[in-house]
N, C-alpha and C positions, 0 to 999 in steps of 0.2 A: 790249920792249913788249907792253901787255894788249890781247888782242883782246877782241872784243865779247861770245863767252860765257864767257870767263875773267872778264870784269867781270861781267857779270850771274852767276855763280855765286857769286864773291868779296863780290860787292854783298850778295846774297840774305842769303849767309851772316854779313856783317858787322851786319846788321841784325838777324837773330835772336841772334847771338852776344853783340852789345853790351847785350843785355836781359836774357837767361837767363844767370845766373850760371856760365858756363863759358866765358868771356875770350875777345873777340872776337879780339884782338891774338895770342894764342895761334895759335887756327885759321888767323888770316891768315898766320903764319910756318909752322906745321903744313902744311897741305891743300895748300897748293901744290907744296912737296916730296913730297906723298905722293902727288899725281895726275900728278907725271914733267912741270911744267909749269917751263921755263927762264925762271925771271921773277928777277931782282935786288931780292931786297927791301929791299937798303939803297938802291936808286938813287932819284934825286929822282923820277922818273916815279911809283913805286910811294908813295912817300910823299905826293905826291900824291892819287893817287888814294884812299887812306885819311882823306887831309882832304875831298875831296869826300862819302864815304861816311860818315861821321861827321857832317861838317853837314846830311846830309839825314836823320841817324839824329836830331840836335837839333831840328830844325827839326820832326819829326813828334810828338816829346815833346811842343813846347810847343804845338803845336794840339791835340794828345790832351789836355792840362791844360790848355786857354786858362780856361775858367770859372776852376780854380783861380787861376791866372797874374793874371786880372783883378783877381780878390779881396784878393790877395797884394798886388801894387802900391797897391791903394785903403788896405788894411790898414797900408802903410810909411809911404805918407803921411798919416795920421791919426796914425801916431805920430809922426814927425815934426814935424807942426803942433804935437801935444802936447807933444812933446817926455818923451813918456815913453809905454811900452806899459802898455797896460790890462790887467790878470788875465783880463778877458772880451772880449779882443779876438784871436780865434784866429788870423786870417791878419797879424796883424802882429806877432803871437809867432811863427807859420810863418815869415812872411818873413825876419826878422831872425836864424831858427836857418839858413835855408837861407843867407843870407851869411854867418854864421861858420861853417858847414861849406865852403862855396866857399871861403875864405882859405887855409887849410894845403893844398887841392889844389890849387888856384891856383898858389903859390909853389913847391910841390915838383915841381910838372908844369915849371914855366918852369927851375926849377934843374937838375932832375936826369934830364928827357927824356932828351936825347941819349945823358949817358953810360950809362944804367940801360941803354937799347935796343941801344947800340952793343955792350954787354959781355954782354947776355943774348939778343939777336935771332939765336938758331940754331934751327932745327926740334929738336933733341935736349934744347937746356935748356928750352924752350918747354913742349914735354911732359913733362920731369920735373917743371916747375911748374904744368901742370897738374894731376898727382898732389896735389901739394902744396895746389893750390886747392881739391880735394875733402876732404882730410883735415881741412883748415880748416870746409868747408860742414857733415862730419861733426862736429866738437869741437862747433860752435858750436851745432846743434840737441841734442846732448846735454847741454851746459850751459845751455842753454834749458828743456829738459825736467824737468831736476833741480832749476833754480830756483820751475818752474811746480809741482812737486809739493811742494816744500819751503812754499811760502807759500798754496799753496791745492792741496788734493788732487785730483786729476781724479774729476769725476763717470765713471759709467757713457758717459753722452752724449758726453762730450769725450773719451775714451780715446783715444791715439795707436796705433794697429797699428804693427808693426815695420818697414811698408814706407813711413811717412812720413803716410799717410790719416789725417785728424783729421775727426773728426764736430763742425757746429758748435754751440756750445751755444745760438747765440739766430742768428737771419737775419742775413746781413752788414751792415756799416751802408752806409751810402749816403755819397757822397764828404764831403759835409761833418761827418760824424760821425767821419768817419776819422781828417782834419785837424785838428779838435778834440782826437781823442786823440792824436795827434802831437804837436802842442803843449802838450796837458798832459803825456804822460810826459818826454818831454825836456827836459835841461838843456843851458845855454849849452856846458858842458863837454864833455856828450857830443856834440854836435853838432859841434864841436871835432874831437873823437875818429873821430867818420863821417867827416869830409871828409878826416882825415890819412889815414884805413883807405884812401880810394878811390884815394891815390896808389899803395897798391901794386900798384895794375893797370897800373903804368908797365913792370912785370917782364911780357914776353909769356907767358900760362899764368895768372895772375892776374887776377881777374875785378874788372872794377869795379864792376859792381851787385852782384857776388856779396859783397863786401867792406865796401861797404856797408851790404848786410841783415843780416850779421854784426854792422856796428859797432849795426844796430837794434836785433837782436835780444837783442845784451846788454845794452842800455841800457833793455829793459824793453817795447819793442814786439810785436806780433805780427807773425806772417809776413807778414799783407797789408798792416798800414799800414808795416813796415820795407821792402817791395816800393813801398809808394807815396815813401815819402820817397825812397827810391833815386833814385826814376825823378825825381822832380822837383829834386834834387839833382843829376843828371847834366845835366840839360839846360843851365845855364849853363856850367857848368865843359867840357862836348864842345863847345855852341854856341862858347864864346871861346877855346877852341884850336885851332877850326878858322876863326874869322873874324881871327883875327891872321895865319892862312897864306894865305888870300885871296888875296895878290898872287902867289903860286906858283901858285894855280889858275888865273888869269887872263892870266899873262903869256906873251907871245909865243911861246917855247919849248913851253907846253903847247898849242898851237893844233891841232897835228895829233891831239892826244888826247883833246879836249874834248868828242866825241860817244862815245867807248868812257866817259868819266867820268862825262856825262852817264846814259849805261845801269847805270852802278855805285850813282850815287845815287837812282835812281829804283828801282832793285830793293832798295836799303837800305831806303827810304823804305816802301815796301809792307811788306817779312819786319817792321820796327819796328813798323808802327800794328797789325800781326795780334798780333806778339808780347807785345806791351803788352795790349792786349785779353785774351790767354790768360792772361797772367802774373797779371794782377790777381784774374780769377777763379779761376783756379789755387790761389793762395794763401789765398784764402778758405775752403778746407778740407784743404788738405795743405801740405807744408813742404820747404825745400830738400833733401830725404834723396836724391830721385832723382837729381837734380844733380849732387849728390857723389856716388852709383854711378857715375854714367856719367864725373865726371871722374878718378875712382881708375882705373876699369876702362880709358877709353878714352884716357887718358891713359899707361897702361901698356904699353895694345896700339899707341900711336903709337912710343913711346921702344921699343919691342923694332923697330917696322920702320924706323924711322931709323935705327938701329945695323945693321940688314943692310942697306938702301939706301946705307948709308955717307953 
């Protein structure tokens, strides 16, 4: 049974780590063991608790990007009526890119979720995959920089430091400009690949947002737009997965735990809201490198700690 304090801590951590590219599922597996909490992470109660926190995160993401979603729905409606996607219709293109990206993540999630989590859902393996997640982030940033230097040599004002800091060449784009940039750069094939990359997050320790951001970077998006597309793509994927399991959340067997689940969900929602605001601003001028460092160093420390704790 999860108590109120544990629910608040886990909910806050889920909302934060779901959007930071450091794996929410990995931390949900590692930290209870590290804190010495006697929780059965394969039990129905614990999994239902995670459903509640994920649903809260999806709702927050939808509200945060509500203006974008309204324009996306309008764009989809225009394209359906016209039976084509106008090259100048940013939101019609963006809407269909999100649909294409959602398909592989949804299918792979439904088919592979249970076997993958059963195979890898241990604190030791989650810590190991957290290191792998960090190495993937490092590699993606290195490839992105190499491609940027090849295509357009960096000027003094856009030089990137070894720590990942980057001075912007121009003021940050507004939301409409960012959406237009995503719709212009991404192809259907690339959106499909980014969606498939999200499925890697079924393995505890691999980040959903990190995987999709890496896919966006390798597809030609800058860090800010890669994060934006990742958050937009996460909304239907996380939300649909949580809604499908809502009957479990409201089953009579969960009646005694609903107060605890509500606390966890509220903490997750608050953390997700501030995490989204922070990350969108962060990626205007910085890169994935700090998160890669945390995953490699933190994952290594957690791995050793799990070995010591047995």
